[in-house]
N, CA, C and O of each residue as an XYZ file, in Angstrom:
712
protein
N       0.843     -1.177      0.000
C       0.000      0.000      0.000
C       0.889      1.242      0.000
O       1.957      1.255      0.612
N       0.447      2.250     -0.673
C       1.219      3.486     -0.744
C       0.755      4.453      0.340
O      -0.442      4.606      0.582
N       1.710      5.095      0.980
C       1.382      6.107      1.982
C       1.361      7.506      1.390
O       1.131      8.483      2.103
N       1.602      7.607      0.083
C       1.634      8.923     -0.565
C       0.276      9.605     -0.431
O      -0.771      8.975     -0.581
N       0.314     10.890     -0.148
C      -0.916     11.672     -0.024
C      -1.519     11.899     -1.409
O      -0.829     12.333     -2.332
N      -2.794     11.607     -1.544
C      -3.514     11.880     -2.788
C      -4.466     13.034     -2.498
O      -5.311     12.923     -1.610
N      -4.347     14.130     -3.226
C      -5.189     15.296     -2.936
C      -6.647     15.089     -3.341
O      -6.967     14.239     -4.171
N      -7.507     15.882     -2.738
C      -8.920     15.905     -3.101
C      -9.069     16.901     -4.258
O      -9.452     18.054     -4.059
N      -8.760     16.433     -5.456
C      -8.814     17.272     -6.657
C     -10.254     17.695     -6.942
O     -10.502     18.829     -7.352
N     -11.191     16.789     -6.726
C     -12.596     17.049     -7.060
C     -13.184     18.183     -6.214
O     -13.951     18.999     -6.724
N     -12.833     18.237     -4.936
C     -13.308     19.299     -4.037
C     -14.833     19.492     -4.087
O     -15.325     20.620     -4.076
N     -15.550     18.405     -4.141
C     -17.023     18.418     -4.189
C     -17.592     19.160     -5.400
O     -18.746     19.589     -5.369
N     -16.815     19.316     -6.449
C     -17.320     19.890     -7.701
C     -17.830     18.724     -8.538
O     -17.091     18.136     -9.328
N     -19.097     18.403     -8.352
C     -19.696     17.225     -8.968
C     -20.255     17.495    -10.358
O     -20.984     16.660    -10.896
N     -19.934     18.630    -10.947
C     -20.416     18.986    -12.280
C     -19.338     18.665    -13.317
O     -18.165     18.989    -13.128
N     -19.748     18.029    -14.405
C     -18.853     17.769    -15.535
C     -19.538     18.273    -16.798
O     -20.728     18.031    -16.999
N     -18.798     18.966    -17.644
C     -19.358     19.551    -18.874
C     -19.536     18.536    -19.985
O     -20.311     18.762    -20.914
N     -18.826     17.415    -19.899
C     -18.858     16.406    -20.958
C     -18.616     15.032    -20.336
O     -18.114     14.931    -19.217
N     -18.974     13.972    -21.068
C     -18.704     12.625    -20.553
C     -17.204     12.394    -20.341
O     -16.366     12.989    -21.017
N     -16.896     11.531    -19.401
C     -15.534     11.051    -19.164
C     -14.549     12.137    -18.747
O     -13.368     12.081    -19.089
N     -15.043     13.122    -18.006
C     -14.158     14.116    -17.392
C     -13.938     13.796    -15.919
O     -12.831     13.931    -15.399
N     -15.025     13.365    -15.248
C     -14.972     13.079    -13.811
C     -15.762     11.811    -13.521
O     -16.955     11.715    -13.812
N     -15.067     10.852    -12.945
C     -15.716      9.632    -12.487
C     -15.583      9.556    -10.971
O     -14.587     10.001    -10.401
N     -16.595      8.990    -10.327
C     -16.526      8.694     -8.899
C     -16.735      7.201     -8.717
O     -17.467      6.571     -9.480
N     -16.097      6.645     -7.716
C     -16.178      5.204     -7.498
C     -16.172      4.896     -6.006
O     -15.626      5.652     -5.203
N     -16.785      3.778     -5.654
C     -16.829      3.354     -4.258
C     -17.336      1.922     -4.202
O     -17.700      1.334     -5.220
N     -17.353      1.373     -2.992
C     -17.830      0.013     -2.734
C     -18.889      0.087     -1.647
O     -18.753      0.840     -0.683
N     -19.949     -0.704     -1.811
C     -20.957     -0.839     -0.761
C     -21.189     -2.322     -0.515
O     -20.787     -3.163     -1.319
N     -21.834     -2.634      0.589
C     -22.086     -4.042      0.894
C     -23.556     -4.287      1.181
O     -24.284     -3.410      1.645
N     -23.963     -5.514      0.888
C     -25.312     -6.007      1.158
C     -25.164     -7.282      1.981
O     -24.160     -7.987      1.876
N     -26.172     -7.570      2.802
C     -26.182     -8.825      3.548
C     -27.491     -9.552      3.277
O     -28.574     -8.983      3.410
N     -27.373    -10.821      2.894
C     -28.527    -11.688      2.655
C     -28.275    -12.996      3.397
O     -27.270    -13.668      3.161
N     -29.183    -13.351      4.288
C     -29.063    -14.599      5.049
C     -27.686    -14.746      5.702
O     -27.108    -15.833      5.706
N     -27.172    -13.656      6.247
C     -25.889    -13.696      6.931
C     -24.671    -13.703      6.027
O     -23.540    -13.748      6.510
N     -24.889    -13.659      4.723
C     -23.778    -13.635      3.766
C     -23.677    -12.252      3.140
O     -24.683    -11.568      2.953
N     -22.461    -11.850      2.821
C     -22.237    -10.510      2.266
C     -21.962    -10.554      0.765
O     -21.364    -11.493      0.239
N     -22.429     -9.490      0.099
C     -22.123     -9.250     -1.308
C     -21.633     -7.810     -1.400
O     -22.265     -6.897     -0.868
N     -20.515     -7.612     -2.071
C     -19.923     -6.282     -2.224
C     -20.103     -5.815     -3.659
O     -19.872     -6.569     -4.604
N     -20.516     -4.572     -3.808
C     -20.709     -3.947     -5.115
C     -19.727     -2.795     -5.255
O     -19.693     -1.890     -4.422
N     -18.933     -2.837     -6.313
C     -18.060     -1.726     -6.677
C     -18.677     -1.084     -7.909
O     -18.999     -1.775     -8.876
N     -18.844      0.235     -7.881
C     -19.454      0.942     -9.012
C     -18.622      2.162     -9.373
O     -17.982      2.779     -8.522
N     -18.650      2.492    -10.663
C     -17.972      3.680    -11.173
C     -19.009      4.499    -11.939
O     -19.649      3.992    -12.860
N     -19.172      5.759    -11.557
C     -20.188      6.639    -12.135
C     -19.537      7.817    -12.844
O     -18.566      8.396    -12.355
N     -20.090      8.166    -14.010
C     -19.665      9.368    -14.725
C     -20.490     10.537    -14.193
O     -21.720     10.502    -14.236
N     -19.821     11.563    -13.696
C     -20.542     12.704    -13.131
C     -21.246     13.545    -14.184
O     -22.073     14.388    -13.836
N     -20.945     13.342    -15.452
C     -21.624     14.106    -16.498
C     -23.129     13.859    -16.465
O     -23.924     14.796    -16.552
N     -23.512     12.591    -16.337
C     -24.927     12.246    -16.401
C     -25.374     11.277    -15.304
O     -26.531     10.859    -15.288
N     -24.487     10.924    -14.405
C     -24.847     10.005    -13.333
C     -24.948      8.561    -13.772
O     -25.485      7.729    -13.041
N     -24.447      8.253    -14.942
C     -24.508      6.882    -15.466
C     -23.487      5.992    -14.762
O     -22.337      6.383    -14.563
N     -23.925      4.798    -14.391
C     -22.998      3.800    -13.854
C     -22.319      3.173    -15.065
O     -22.931      2.397    -15.798
N     -21.057      3.516    -15.266
C     -20.380      3.054    -16.478
C     -19.742      1.685    -16.303
O     -19.408      1.025    -17.287
N     -19.573      1.258    -15.064
C     -19.074     -0.093    -14.802
C     -19.407     -0.464    -13.368
O     -19.454      0.384    -12.477
N     -19.636     -1.753    -13.171
C     -19.828     -2.259    -11.811
C     -19.422     -3.727    -11.768
O     -19.507     -4.442    -12.766
N     -18.986     -4.151    -10.609
C     -18.587     -5.531    -10.365
C     -19.074     -5.914     -8.973
O     -19.239     -5.061     -8.101
N     -19.301     -7.209     -8.779
C     -19.715     -7.706     -7.471
C     -18.845     -8.891     -7.069
O     -18.349     -9.631     -7.918
N     -18.667     -9.057     -5.762
C     -17.874    -10.164     -5.236
C     -18.329    -10.480     -3.816
O     -18.947     -9.654     -3.145
N     -18.012    -11.681     -3.378
C     -18.381    -12.130     -2.028
C     -17.460    -11.541     -0.958
O     -17.806    -11.504      0.223
N     -16.292    -11.086     -1.388
C     -15.338    -10.475     -0.457
C     -14.842     -9.167     -1.065
O     -14.803     -9.037     -2.288
N     -14.465     -8.197     -0.237
C     -14.015     -6.900     -0.760
C     -12.541     -6.934     -1.177
O     -11.713     -6.209     -0.625
N     -12.231     -7.777     -2.147
C     -10.849     -7.974     -2.584
C     -10.427     -6.887     -3.578
O     -11.266     -6.189     -4.146
N      -9.114     -6.759     -3.777
C      -8.580     -5.746     -4.681
C      -9.144     -5.900     -6.093
O      -9.451     -4.905     -6.749
N      -9.280     -7.128     -6.558
C      -9.767     -7.372     -7.924
C     -11.159     -6.773     -8.146
O     -11.514     -6.441     -9.277
N     -11.936     -6.635     -7.092
C     -13.266     -6.040     -7.211
C     -13.171     -4.612     -7.746
O     -13.862     -4.268     -8.704
N     -12.328     -3.781     -7.142
C     -12.234     -2.385     -7.594
C     -11.369     -2.240     -8.837
O     -11.669     -1.415     -9.700
N     -10.307     -3.019     -8.944
C      -9.466     -2.913    -10.141
C     -10.230     -3.409    -11.363
O     -10.078     -2.859    -12.454
N     -11.048     -4.440    -11.192
C     -11.876     -4.933    -12.295
C     -12.917     -3.917    -12.729
O     -13.221     -3.799    -13.916
N     -13.463     -3.184    -11.767
C     -14.428     -2.128    -12.099
C     -13.753     -1.037    -12.919
O     -14.306     -0.577    -13.918
N     -12.567     -0.623    -12.505
C     -11.845      0.406    -13.258
C     -11.491     -0.091    -14.658
O     -11.671      0.636    -15.636
N     -10.987     -1.325    -14.763
C     -10.657     -1.877    -16.089
C     -11.887     -1.920    -16.986
O     -11.802     -1.597    -18.171
N     -13.022     -2.314    -16.434
C     -14.263     -2.377    -17.221
C     -14.685     -0.988    -17.685
O     -15.120     -0.823    -18.825
N     -14.562      0.008    -16.817
C     -14.922      1.385    -17.189
C     -14.014      1.890    -18.301
O     -14.481      2.507    -19.257
N     -12.724      1.629    -18.176
C     -11.774      2.065    -19.203
C     -12.029      1.352    -20.522
O     -11.962      1.963    -21.589
N     -12.319      0.072    -20.449
C     -12.592     -0.707    -21.656
C     -13.868     -0.231    -22.341
O     -13.930     -0.147    -23.568
N     -14.866      0.074    -21.552
C     -16.156      0.493    -22.111
C     -16.085      1.866    -22.765
O     -16.659      2.073    -23.834
N     -15.400      2.788    -22.144
C     -15.398      4.159    -22.657
C     -14.230      4.448    -23.587
O     -14.360      5.240    -24.520
N     -13.093      3.816    -23.340
C     -11.905      4.074    -24.143
C     -11.339      5.470    -23.950
O     -10.412      5.865    -24.657
N     -11.885      6.220    -23.005
C     -11.476      7.618    -22.808
C     -10.708      7.784    -21.516
O     -11.141      7.331    -20.456
N      -9.558      8.441    -21.613
C      -8.834      8.786    -20.392
C      -8.241     10.186    -20.453
O      -7.722     10.676    -19.450
N      -8.307     10.835    -21.597
C      -7.731     12.178    -21.713
C      -8.469     13.131    -20.778
O      -9.694     13.240    -20.832
N      -7.729     13.809    -19.936
C      -8.285     14.812    -19.026
C      -9.328     14.237    -18.062
O     -10.305     14.908    -17.730
N      -9.120     13.008    -17.619
C     -10.057     12.332    -16.725
C      -9.536     12.350    -15.291
O      -8.349     12.145    -15.041
N     -10.454     12.602    -14.352
C     -10.174     12.496    -12.924
C     -11.049     11.385    -12.364
O     -12.250     11.347    -12.632
N     -10.459     10.483    -11.591
C     -11.208      9.427    -10.903
C     -11.111      9.699     -9.408
O     -10.021      9.755     -8.840
N     -12.277      9.866     -8.782
C     -12.360     10.213     -7.361
C     -12.920      9.042     -6.556
O     -13.861      8.374     -6.985
N     -12.339      8.806     -5.401
C     -12.803      7.745     -4.501
C     -12.647      8.215     -3.058
O     -12.142      9.304     -2.788
N     -13.093      7.367     -2.149
C     -12.786      7.614     -0.749
C     -11.365      7.101     -0.489
O     -10.628      6.807     -1.431
N     -10.989      6.997      0.770
C      -9.636      6.547      1.094
C      -9.586      5.060      1.419
O      -8.748      4.621      2.207
N     -10.478      4.288      0.816
C     -10.460      2.841      1.004
C      -9.122      2.247      0.594
O      -8.450      2.765     -0.298
N      -8.741      1.163      1.247
C      -7.417      0.568      1.022
C      -7.200      0.178     -0.429
O      -6.075      0.244     -0.923
N      -8.269     -0.232     -1.126
C      -8.130     -0.635     -2.534
C      -7.534      0.492     -3.373
O      -6.641      0.276     -4.192
N      -8.049      1.691     -3.148
C      -7.689      2.846     -3.977
C      -6.297      3.386     -3.659
O      -5.734      4.160     -4.433
N      -5.746      2.975     -2.519
C      -4.404      3.406     -2.130
C      -3.326      2.435     -2.604
O      -2.138      2.754     -2.556
N      -3.732      1.265     -3.057
C      -2.754      0.252     -3.448
C      -1.979      0.690     -4.687
O      -2.532      1.310     -5.596
N      -0.700      0.359     -4.706
C       0.169      0.747     -5.813
C      -0.329      0.222     -7.167
O      -0.278      0.975     -8.140
N      -0.804     -1.016     -7.285
C      -1.287     -1.462     -8.600
C      -2.464     -0.625     -9.122
O      -2.566     -0.386    -10.326
N      -3.337     -0.186     -8.236
C      -4.461      0.661     -8.654
C      -3.943      2.018     -9.113
O      -4.331      2.521    -10.167
N      -3.071      2.597     -8.314
C      -2.515      3.907     -8.647
C      -1.697      3.835     -9.931
O      -1.699      4.776    -10.725
N      -0.999      2.722    -10.134
C      -0.202      2.548    -11.354
C      -1.106      2.431    -12.581
O      -0.771      2.944    -13.649
N      -2.250      1.758    -12.432
C      -3.191      1.647    -13.550
C      -3.694      3.033    -13.950
O      -3.774      3.347    -15.138
N      -4.027      3.848    -12.977
C      -4.453      5.218    -13.275
C      -3.332      5.981    -13.983
O      -3.567      6.645    -14.993
N      -2.127      5.884    -13.454
C      -0.987      6.611    -14.028
C      -0.702      6.160    -15.460
O      -0.421      6.988    -16.326
N      -0.772      4.849    -15.714
C      -0.532      4.324    -17.072
C      -1.479      4.933    -18.085
O      -1.119      5.123    -19.247
N      -2.677      5.237    -17.649
C      -3.695      5.798    -18.544
C      -3.737      7.324    -18.488
O      -4.584      7.947    -19.129
N      -2.839      7.916    -17.735
C      -2.799      9.376    -17.643
C      -3.974      9.975    -16.886
O      -4.373     11.110    -17.144
N      -4.525      9.211    -15.954
C      -5.707      9.634    -15.192
C      -5.273     10.267    -13.873
O      -4.411      9.736    -13.174
N      -5.878     11.405    -13.541
C      -5.649     12.049    -12.244
C      -6.436     11.308    -11.169
O      -7.620     11.018    -11.343
N      -5.781     11.011    -10.076
C      -6.469     10.395     -8.949
C      -6.833     11.467     -7.939
O      -6.042     12.365     -7.654
N      -8.037     11.362     -7.405
C      -8.534     12.270     -6.378
C      -9.138     11.422     -5.269
O      -9.808     10.425     -5.538
N      -8.904     11.814     -4.031
C      -9.471     11.073     -2.905
C     -10.133     12.023     -1.919
O      -9.673     13.144     -1.698
N     -11.228     11.544     -1.332
C     -11.923     12.288     -0.287
C     -11.005     12.507      0.900
O     -10.028     11.783      1.099
N     -11.337     13.512      1.677
C     -10.642     13.685      2.943
C     -11.011     12.527      3.856
O     -12.095     11.957      3.736
N     -10.137     12.188      4.742
C     -10.344     11.049      5.635
C     -11.652     11.184      6.417
O     -11.903     12.203      7.060
N     -12.478     10.141      6.350
C     -13.713     10.099      7.118
C     -14.787     11.072      6.683
O     -15.674     11.395      7.472
N     -14.733     11.554      5.437
C     -15.703     12.553      4.984
C     -16.512     12.014      3.804
O     -16.101     12.152      2.652
N     -17.655     11.403      4.092
C     -18.481     10.795      3.041
C     -19.065     11.839      2.092
O     -19.422     11.505      0.962
N     -19.169     13.083      2.521
C     -19.744     14.120      1.660
C     -18.855     14.430      0.457
O     -19.337     14.932     -0.558
N     -17.560     14.135      0.567
C     -16.650     14.368     -0.553
C     -16.906     13.406     -1.710
O     -16.437     13.637     -2.824
N     -17.641     12.338     -1.452
C     -17.977     11.361     -2.492
C     -19.497     11.140     -2.503
O     -19.979     10.029     -2.723
N     -20.228     12.223     -2.261
C     -21.671     12.157     -2.018
C     -22.481     11.590     -3.174
O     -23.506     10.951     -2.937
N     -22.063     11.798     -4.404
C     -22.893     11.374     -5.535
C     -22.951      9.853     -5.639
O     -24.029      9.295     -5.845
N     -21.829      9.181     -5.503
C     -21.855      7.716     -5.571
C     -22.502      7.144     -4.310
O     -23.187      6.123     -4.373
N     -22.291      7.794     -3.172
C     -22.968      7.368     -1.937
C     -24.483      7.494     -2.103
O     -25.232      6.634     -1.640
N     -24.930      8.552     -2.755
C     -26.351      8.755     -3.012
C     -26.904      7.663     -3.925
O     -28.013      7.175     -3.710
N     -26.132      7.278     -4.945
C     -26.566      6.178     -5.816
C     -26.766      4.909     -4.995
O     -27.779      4.227     -5.146
N     -25.807      4.586     -4.129
C     -25.939      3.387     -3.306
C     -27.184      3.475     -2.425
O     -27.892      2.483     -2.253
N     -27.452      4.648     -1.870
C     -28.652      4.837     -1.062
C     -29.920      4.638     -1.872
O     -30.872      4.016     -1.400
N     -29.937      5.164     -3.089
C     -31.094      5.002     -3.977
C     -31.296      3.536     -4.329
O     -32.423      3.041     -4.289
N     -30.229      2.841     -4.670
C     -30.297      1.413     -4.989
C     -30.880      0.623     -3.820
O     -31.730     -0.246     -4.010
N     -30.423      0.928     -2.631
C     -30.909      0.187     -1.465
C     -32.354      0.551     -1.130
O     -33.129     -0.318     -0.732
N     -32.727      1.822     -1.285
C     -34.094      2.260     -0.986
C     -35.089      1.749     -2.019
O     -36.148      1.234     -1.662
N     -34.754      1.887     -3.290
C     -35.689      1.531     -4.365
C     -35.700      0.043     -4.695
O     -36.648     -0.442     -5.313
N     -34.678     -0.676     -4.299
C     -34.615     -2.084     -4.694
C     -34.344     -3.029     -3.520
O     -35.190     -3.856     -3.180
N     -33.187     -2.908     -2.913
C     -32.759     -3.896     -1.923
C     -33.722     -4.024     -0.750
O     -34.087     -5.137     -0.374
N     -34.138     -2.906     -0.168
C     -34.999     -2.954      1.017
C     -36.453     -3.303      0.688
O     -37.246     -3.552      1.596
N     -36.806     -3.323     -0.582
C     -38.184     -3.634     -0.975
C     -38.375     -5.090     -1.392
O     -39.497     -5.509     -1.676
N     -37.306     -5.854     -1.431
C     -37.396     -7.229     -1.918
C     -36.827     -8.197     -0.886
O     -36.061     -7.816     -0.001
N     -37.221     -9.446     -1.026
C     -36.658    -10.511     -0.197
C     -35.825    -11.395     -1.119
O     -36.269    -11.763     -2.207
N     -34.637    -11.727     -0.685
C     -33.731    -12.508     -1.517
C     -33.443    -13.840     -0.855
O     -33.118    -13.901      0.331
N     -33.566    -14.908     -1.631
C     -33.280    -16.238     -1.117
C     -31.806    -16.578     -1.151
O     -31.350    -17.482     -0.451
N     -31.053    -15.843     -1.978
C     -29.628    -16.146     -2.123
C     -28.872    -14.919     -2.617
O     -29.467    -13.949     -3.085
N     -27.556    -14.983     -2.505
C     -26.721    -13.909     -3.041
C     -26.805    -13.861     -4.562
O     -26.700    -12.790     -5.160
N     -26.993    -15.015     -5.182
C     -27.119    -15.062     -6.646
C     -28.351    -14.288     -7.108
O     -28.307    -13.576     -8.111
N     -29.447    -14.434     -6.370
C     -30.667    -13.668     -6.673
C     -30.409    -12.168     -6.558
O     -30.792    -11.390     -7.432
N     -29.760    -11.781     -5.479
C     -29.438    -10.371     -5.273
C     -28.527     -9.863     -6.383
O     -28.751     -8.779     -6.922
N     -27.510    -10.631     -6.724
C     -26.561    -10.209     -7.753
C     -27.270     -9.983     -9.089
O     -27.031     -8.974     -9.753
N     -28.129    -10.904     -9.482
C     -28.886    -10.742    -10.732
C     -29.777     -9.507    -10.655
O     -29.893     -8.758    -11.625
N     -30.398     -9.299     -9.510
C     -31.263     -8.140     -9.339
C     -30.508     -6.821     -9.382
O     -31.013     -5.839     -9.925
N     -29.317     -6.783     -8.822
C     -28.509     -5.558     -8.863
C     -28.118     -5.242    -10.299
O     -28.166     -4.082    -10.709
N     -27.732     -6.258    -11.072
C     -27.431     -6.034    -12.498
C     -28.645     -5.421    -13.201
O     -28.513     -4.461    -13.960
N     -29.819     -5.981    -12.942
C     -31.050     -5.465    -13.560
C     -31.327     -4.028    -13.117
O     -31.722     -3.189    -13.927
N     -31.119     -3.749    -11.832
C     -31.375     -2.399    -11.329
C     -30.427     -1.388    -11.977
O     -30.857     -0.297    -12.352
N     -29.166     -1.729    -12.111
C     -28.206     -0.810    -12.741
C     -28.631     -0.525    -14.179
O     -28.542      0.613    -14.640
N     -29.092     -1.552    -14.887
C     -29.585     -1.335    -16.259
C     -30.785     -0.386    -16.236
O     -30.848      0.555    -17.027
N     -31.728     -0.631    -15.337
C     -32.895      0.243    -15.184
C     -32.461      1.673    -14.849
O     -32.946      2.629    -15.454
N     -31.559      1.813    -13.896
C     -31.081      3.131    -13.455
C     -30.465      3.906    -14.617
O     -30.704      5.105    -14.768
N     -29.684      3.229    -15.424
C     -29.007      3.883    -16.550
C     -29.928      4.174    -17.729
O     -29.805      5.222    -18.362
N     -30.847      3.262    -18.032
C     -31.618      3.331    -19.275
C     -33.060      3.807    -19.121
O     -33.648      4.298    -20.085
N     -33.638      3.673    -17.931
C     -35.063      3.971    -17.788
C     -35.389      5.008    -16.716
O     -36.325      5.792    -16.877
N     -34.642      5.019    -15.649
C     -34.971      5.900    -14.519
C     -34.634      7.343    -14.886
O     -33.471      7.688    -15.095
N     -35.667      8.179    -14.961
C     -35.452      9.569    -15.371
C     -34.929     10.402    -14.208
O     -35.137     10.085    -13.037
N     -34.244     11.476    -14.576
C     -33.731     12.427    -13.589
C     -34.141     13.819    -14.027
O     -33.939     14.198    -15.181
N     -34.711     14.572    -13.119
C     -35.120     15.940    -13.450
C     -33.929     16.796    -13.865
O     -34.056     17.647    -14.746
N     -32.786     16.582    -13.245
C     -31.587     17.339    -13.577
C     -31.035     17.035    -14.956
O     -30.155     17.739    -15.452
N     -31.558     15.977    -15.575
C     -31.150     15.606    -16.939
C     -32.302     15.858    -17.913
O     -32.472     15.124    -18.887
N     -33.076     16.884    -17.647
C     -34.205     17.273    -18.498
C     -35.247     16.156    -18.619
O     -35.880     15.997    -19.663
N     -35.415     15.390    -17.547
C     -36.402     14.320    -17.539
C     -35.997     13.097    -18.341
O     -36.846     12.279    -18.695
N     -34.719     12.963    -18.629
C     -34.216     11.821    -19.394
C     -33.465     10.868    -18.470
O     -33.085     11.233    -17.357
N     -33.259      9.653    -18.943
C     -32.397      8.722    -18.220
C     -30.944      9.110    -18.499
O     -30.683      9.847    -19.450
N     -30.005      8.637    -17.704
C     -28.601      8.970    -17.960
C     -28.129      8.613    -19.372
O     -27.440      9.408    -20.012
N     -28.488      7.441    -19.854
C     -28.051      7.036    -21.200
C     -28.703      7.905    -22.267
O     -28.031      8.345    -23.201
N     -30.012      8.159    -22.140
C     -30.688      9.033    -23.116
C     -30.036     10.415    -23.148
O     -29.826     10.985    -24.219
N     -29.722     10.940    -21.983
C     -29.108     12.267    -21.900
C     -27.748     12.284    -22.596
O     -27.448     13.200    -23.362
N     -26.928     11.264    -22.327
C     -25.607     11.198    -22.959
C     -25.736     11.080    -24.470
O     -25.018     11.754    -25.208
N     -26.645     10.229    -24.937
C     -26.805     10.035    -26.382
C     -27.288     11.307    -27.072
O     -26.820     11.635    -28.162
N     -28.209     12.018    -26.454
C     -28.708     13.272    -27.054
C     -27.662     14.374    -27.035
O     -27.560     15.161    -27.977
N     -26.898     14.427    -25.978
C     -25.935     15.524    -25.856
C     -24.675     15.303    -26.681
O     -23.962     16.258    -26.988
N     -24.396     14.066    -27.039
C     -23.188     13.788    -27.818
C     -23.500     13.480    -29.274
O     -22.607     13.123    -30.043
N     -24.776     13.619    -29.657
C     -25.167     13.313    -31.047
C     -24.783     14.436    -31.990
O     -25.036     14.346    -33.191
């Protein structure tokens, strides 16, 4: 793990003028029948779209590094990109920081113990749990995992946002980049 200080470049400026300028990422956990499932998600602040997500039974490094790799693979964009996270151990690891550096990505981290510095992704997790997780009963982690995939698709493609002119995140991105 690296002890190097990573500045809070984002400084709670959650506005992006175009896709792939500012991403936020974090991990949340769910419990079903005493078993845990961890969700790592990466969101584009331009439209609130979840551009990549991964799930695992344990909060291992591959969970967050796989999410970042998936986001990079999906978008292909890294020019002038900032990726912001909390100070979780995953994001401080040298392999994660090296992956960002290889792609020319600026790393930004929240101040220690300050969830408001990463409020947008925290809000997404809260919405996911309020609109989906707490309203359903799950017999297994596999059921939950399939449901989370479905919810992310719904969130990106169907769930409208007033701040996006009443469009879903994907509709907004497609209209604005056409």
